C-alpha positions, 0 to 999 in steps of 0.5 A: 152313104145311106141317108136316114130313110135308107134302111141299109147300113154302110160298114167302114174299115174304121167300124171294123177296126174299132170292133176288133180293138174292143174285142181284143181289149176285152180278151187282154183284160180278161173281161167276162167271157159272155161280154167278150163273146158278144164283142167277137160276134159283133166284130164277125157280123161287121166283117160279114156285112162289109163283105156283102157290101163289097159283093154288091158293089162288084155286082153293080159295077159288073151289071153296068159294064155288061149293060153298057150303061152308067146307071143302075141296071134294071135287068130282070136277072138283077140280084137282090139287095143284100146289104144288112138292114138297120137292126138286123142281126144274124145272131138273133132268131 
């Protein structure tokens, strides 16, 4: 879990479920199409962010196994941190 000084965000299954329910509810209630589109974009962003988290966790586990240690790898070919930062939004810009 990220602390207040860590710029990364941890996306949970509950976050994704809440976003999905909000989007589907907007669809069912016939809310403003722009609002519904924003809710869908938020849902997609969360799914993507969680996928990046899972990939990072997989890579960290793989590096630890490859390097034969339990701590984080310091190898030169280590992948960059790919978790989204707070406030980052791929829809912006």
